[in-house]
C-alpha positions as CSV (number, residue, x, y, z in Angstrom):
1,X,90.1,88.2,106.2
2,X,93.3,88.6,104.2
3,X,94.3,91.6,102.2
4,X,96.7,91.3,99.1
5,X,98.3,94.3,97.8
6,X,100.1,94.7,94.5
7,X,101.4,97.3,92.1
8,X,104.4,98.7,94.0
9,X,107.9,99.0,92.2
10,X,110.6,101.4,91.3
11,X,109.5,104.6,89.3
12,X,111.4,107.6,88.5
13,X,110.3,111.1,90.0
14,X,107.3,112.6,88.1
15,X,106.1,109.0,87.1
16,X,103.0,107.0,88.2
17,X,102.0,103.9,89.7
18,X,98.6,102.1,90.9
19,X,98.3,100.1,93.8
20,X,95.5,97.5,94.2
21,X,94.3,95.8,97.2
22,X,91.7,92.9,97.2
23,X,90.3,91.5,100.5
24,X,89.2,87.6,100.8
25,X,87.6,85.5,103.5
26,X,84.3,86.3,105.3
27,X,83.7,90.2,105.2
28,X,80.6,91.6,106.6
29,X,79.7,95.3,106.0
30,X,82.9,97.0,105.2
31,X,83.0,100.6,106.3
32,X,86.0,101.8,104.9
33,X,89.1,101.1,103.1
34,X,92.6,103.1,103.2
35,X,96.0,103.1,102.2
36,X,98.8,103.8,104.7
37,X,102.5,104.3,104.3
38,X,105.5,103.9,106.3
39,X,109.0,105.1,105.3
40,X,112.2,104.1,107.0
41,X,112.6,105.4,110.3
42,X,109.2,107.1,110.5
43,X,105.7,106.3,111.9
44,X,103.0,104.8,109.6
45,X,100.8,107.5,108.4
46,X,97.3,107.6,106.5
47,X,97.6,108.4,102.8
48,X,94.0,108.2,101.9
49,X,90.8,106.6,102.8
50,X,87.4,105.8,101.2
51,X,84.1,104.9,102.8
52,X,81.2,102.9,101.8
53,X,79.4,106.3,100.9
54,X,82.2,107.2,98.6
55,X,83.6,110.0,100.9
56,X,87.5,110.4,100.5
57,X,90.1,111.8,102.9
58,X,93.8,112.5,101.8
59,X,96.9,113.6,103.8
60,X,98.0,117.0,102.6
61,X,101.4,116.0,100.9
62,X,99.3,113.7,98.3
63,X,96.2,116.0,97.7
64,X,96.0,116.7,94.0
65,X,98.5,113.8,93.1
66,X,96.8,110.6,94.4
67,X,93.3,109.2,94.1
68,X,91.8,106.6,96.1
69,X,88.8,104.6,94.6
70,X,87.0,101.4,95.9
71,X,84.9,98.6,94.5
72,X,83.2,97.6,97.8
73,X,81.2,94.8,96.1
74,X,84.6,93.3,95.3
75,X,86.2,94.2,98.5
76,X,89.0,96.0,96.4
77,X,90.6,99.3,97.0
78,X,92.8,101.2,94.5
79,X,95.4,104.0,94.9
80,X,96.3,105.9,91.7
81,X,99.6,107.8,92.3
82,X,100.7,110.4,89.9
83,X,103.7,112.9,89.9
84,X,105.4,110.8,92.3
85,X,108.1,112.3,94.5
86,X,111.2,110.8,96.1
87,X,109.5,111.5,99.5
88,X,106.7,109.2,98.7
89,X,109.1,106.3,98.8
90,X,107.7,103.9,101.5
91,X,105.9,100.5,102.1
92,X,102.2,100.9,101.3
93,X,99.6,99.1,103.4
94,X,96.0,98.8,102.5
95,X,93.6,98.6,105.5
96,X,90.0,97.6,106.0
97,X,87.4,98.3,108.5
98,X,84.8,95.6,108.9
99,X,83.8,95.2,112.5
100,X,87.5,95.0,113.1
101,X,90.7,96.2,111.8
102,X,92.6,94.4,109.1
103,X,95.8,95.0,107.3
104,X,97.8,93.8,104.2
105,X,101.3,93.4,104.1
106,X,103.1,96.4,102.6
107,X,103.9,96.8,99.1
108,X,107.1,98.8,98.5
109,X,107.0,102.0,96.3
110,X,110.6,103.5,95.5
111,X,110.8,106.8,93.9
112,X,114.1,107.7,92.5
113,X,115.3,111.3,92.0
């Protein structure tokens, strides 16, 4: 299973970005997909997750600004990020759980003040 993330880049504070992540390979019964991020010198943290039942969860710092959505038939997950802040600067990683843990390579998001 491979996860390919895209959509990162440089944006000014207050701007928006949309991250996409598509999984390929033999995937059976995806249980959930998620986005994590890791800022320089900090631990990786969960940003948002979505289950096949549609339930979502967000870390407090992004609630009301970020929206996660998924197309499990296409093994794809999205993260719409609005009202970006400099503290959102990080490498963003997509994650999939399907009888195992799978990670994509990070896509860098840089928010300038």
